[in-house]
DOSE-745457 format. One record per residue (C-alpha): residue in three letters; x, y, z. Coordinates in pm, whole numbers, padded with zeros to 5 digits, always signed. Layout:
// residues N
alaXYZ
...
***
This chain:
// residues 268
met-02311-01908-00909
thr-02432-01667-01178
ala-02774-01513-01227
pro-02890-01308-01528
leu-03059-00975-01468
pro-03287-00799-01716
gly-03162-00496-01904
gly-02802-00415-01982
val-02654-00266-02296
ala-02838-00308-02629
gly-03085-00553-02477
lys-02818-00782-02336
glu-02863-00934-01995
thr-02651-00815-01706
val-02505-01116-01526
gln-02425-01129-01158
gln-02156-01355-01019
ile-02269-01431-00666
ile-01999-01568-00437
arg-01974-01658-00070
pro-01681-01777+00142
tyr-01553-02133+00112
gly-01454-02339+00416
asp-01524-02712+00415
thr-01743-02734+00105
thr-01805-02497-00184
gly-02037-02211-00093
asp-02079-02309+00272
gly-02000-01957+00391
met-01749-02067+00653
val-01485-01813+00760
gln-01209-01797+01020
met-01109-01483+01204
ser-00879-01390+01488
phe-00895-01117+01751
thr-00787-01033+02105
leu-01017-00940+02393
pro-00898-00753+02704
val-01014-01025+02945
pro-00839-01313+03128
his-00839-01652+02958
gly-01120-01885+03066
pro-01477-02005+02994
arg-01624-01658+03042
ala-01376-01515+02792
glu-01471-01781+02536
ala-01840-01702+02590
ala-01763-01335+02524
ala-01579-01428+02204
leu-01874-01632+02081
gln-02114-01349+02163
leu-01899-01107+01965
ala-01882-01350+01672
gly-02260-01382+01674
arg-02307-01007+01665
met-02067-00993+01371
gly-02292-01232+01179
leu-02114-01564+01234
glu-02386-01821+01309
pro-02315-02084+01422
ala-01964-02010+01547
ser-01709-02199+01753
val-01388-02106+01930
val-01118-02324+01776
his-00828-02165+01961
ala-00793-01951+02273
lys-00465-01853+02438
ala-00382-01624+02727
met-00179-01319+02626
gly-00058-01226+02972
pro-00287-01209+03276
ala-00552-00980+03127
phe-00581-01057+02755
thr-00693-01357+02547
phe-00628-01428+02181
phe-00900-01616+01989
ile-00948-01789+01658
val-01317-01834+01578
tyr-01470-02041+01298
gly-01825-01984+01178
arg-02073-01933+00895
val-02169-01601+00741
arg-02485-01542+00540
his-02355-01255+00332
leu-02331-01276-00048
ile-02106-01078-00283
asp-02175-00991-00648
tyr-01822-01040-00779
ala-01915-00930-01132
gly-02044-00599-00998
ile-01716-00499-00836
asp-01553-00218-01034
val-01186-00162-00952
pro-00896-00067-01180
glu-00691-00370-01274
gly-00325-00355-01364
arg-00101-00051-01384
glu-00146+00242-01619
tyr+00216+00231-01733
pro+00439-00042-01875
leu+00722-00205-01684
leu+01065-00106-01813
thr+01406-00267-01801
pro+01686-00087-01613
ser+01839+00000-01950
gln+01515+00163-02066
val+01482+00360-01743
asn+01841+00482-01772
gln+01786+00575-02136
ala+01473+00774-02055
ile+01648+00973-01783
arg+01960+01032-01990
thr+01791+01135-02314
val+01511+01350-02171
leu+01643+01491-01843
gly+02007+01504-01949
arg+02114+01456-01588
arg+02078+01203-01307
leu+01735+01173-01147
val+01763+01252-00775
val+01578+01016-00540
val+01550+01065-00164
gly+01408+00788+00054
ala+01341+00744+00425
cys+01129+00591+00698
ile+00962+00886+00870
gly+00838+00956+01219
thr+00917+00688+01476
asp+00915+00409+01217
ala+01242+00215+01243
his+01154-00061+00994
thr+01378-00002+00694
val+01314-00334+00520
gly+01064-00175+00280
ile+01265+00130+00178
asp+01584-00077+00158
ala+01411-00329-00070
ile+01333-00050-00316
leu+01652+00155-00287
asn+01942-00078-00205
val+02133-00252-00484
lys+02040-00592-00340
gly+01677-00507-00415
phe+01378-00738-00374
ala+01216-01035-00550
gly+01514-01087-00777
glu+01520-00723-00891
lys+01798-00479-00807
gly+01707-00160-00624
leu+01722+00195-00755
glu+02086+00235-00651
tyr+02163-00005-00937
tyr+02028+00242-01195
arg+02331+00445-01303
glu+02120+00744-01405
met+01972+00777-01055
asp+02134+00957-00763
val+01984+00780-00459
his+01991+00916-00104
asn+01869+00664+00156
leu+01829+00857+00482
gly+01735+00548+00684
ala+01493+00527+00976
gln+01312+00765+01210
val+01366+01072+00994
glu+01176+01385+01097
val+00962+01520+00813
glu+01117+01866+00836
ala+01464+01714+00800
leu+01344+01510+00503
ala+01205+01818+00330
gly+01524+02009+00404
his+01744+01738+00257
ala+01521+01711-00050
lys+01561+02084-00114
ala+01935+02072-00056
val+01991+01802-00319
asn+01718+01923-00561
ala+01529+01596-00530
asp+01301+01489-00812
val+01120+01231-00601
val+01084+01146-00233
leu+00996+00790-00131
val+00874+00726+00223
ser+00809+00387+00381
gln+00566+00329+00666
val+00542-00017+00820
val+00425+00071+01173
thr+00047+00119+01157
gln-00070+00119+01519
arg-00326+00392+01582
ser-00299+00487+01213
ala+00055+00618+01262
his+00127+00561+00892
ile-00160+00789+00793
his-00066+01061+01041
asn+00304+01054+00951
thr+00241+01066+00577
lys+00001+01359+00609
gln+00260+01538+00821
met+00520+01475+00553
ala+00294+01613+00280
ala+00228+01924+00490
ala+00601+01974+00551
phe+00667+01966+00175
ala+00380+02205+00107
glu+00543+02447+00351
ala+00894+02392+00214
tyr+00780+02437-00148
pro+00509+02706-00124
thr+00489+02801-00493
ala+00450+02598-00810
val+00707+02639-01084
gly+00602+02647-01450
gly+00260+02505-01373
gly+00408+02184-01235
leu+00403+02039-00887
gly+00658+02286-00760
arg+00799+02015-00533
pro+00940+01664-00563
leu+00709+01380-00653
leu+00588+01230-00323
val+00550+00853-00307
ala+00439+00656-00001
gly+00472+00281+00047
gly+00365+00027+00306
pro+00138-00268+00378
arg-00164-00083+00519
phe-00244+00203+00285
asp-00531+00018+00115
thr-00799+00222+00297
val-00685+00561+00164
thr-00610+00731-00166
pro-00310+00949-00259
ala-00538+01255-00245
asp-00634+01168+00113
leu-00268+01183+00215
gly-00147+01467-00007
val+00094+01246-00202
asp+00118+01152-00568
arg+00130+00774-00543
ile+00086+00491-00295
phe+00253+00152-00335
gly+00138-00146-00132
lys+00290-00472-00018
gly+00482-00675-00275
thr+00588-00372-00479
thr+00918-00430-00662
pro+01193-00183-00755
ala+01109-00220-01125
glu+00752-00106-01063
val+00872+00203-00881
ala+01137+00284-01144
ala+00885+00252-01426
tyr+00639+00474-01239
leu+00905+00744-01197
val+00958+00749-01573
his+00581+00752-01631
ala+00527+01041-01387
leu+00837+01253-01443
ile+00921+01184-01808
pro+00575+01125-01960
arg+00677+01214-02317
trp+00933+00933-02333
arg+00824+00603-02488
pro+01005+00266-02478
asp+01005+00250-02858
ala+01151+00599-02893
***
């Protein structure tokens, strides 16, 4: 639904777009959520789940699924109505990227004509994270979503260090090969491990590259990627860019040109 508000620019009305969740019928406010409680499966556990749902604002609520997860835990799916409303029109977030997507040929041309050498990329999964599917999707030739990875770009020198790389070793390798950019992937998020590991990585690079050169960063561009970085900003982590789930190699390649070769233009 929409509702006009008085005021606005040059006498124009400001319009809200009020929305609520949809379940069975439009605007009924019905939502479904899942969680696990550290209690044995049974009627008392279901009562606890309903009490929790009520305190979270689901009223009425019902347990539509409950399953024992071992002798002392129960997994629940709860369905219920929320009363909360959202003004969708009032949400202000940046939409789209601030740089254009480029073809592999354009990326190669930018690197060749402006840098005059291959762009050095180092990638790894850091800490105890052994899930290489994300970093491999971006770096390996086979790529992701029908796009070839950065190894396909002939003007890039790609070093994929694999999984469980210590941040000090990553910084050391980056210095040894004169890396222009370091890409790190973090899939494991328990106890905010992805946040902790990425901050550690940023600190390791600050120590390894203590002085800025020519007013620039004085270190490689630091890029983090993973599915659960949506609660933090690059500044929070000490990196230059965060990429979330669904990111493709072309997006990363175009960003590298945007960040490292800003004076180049596709129509140049």
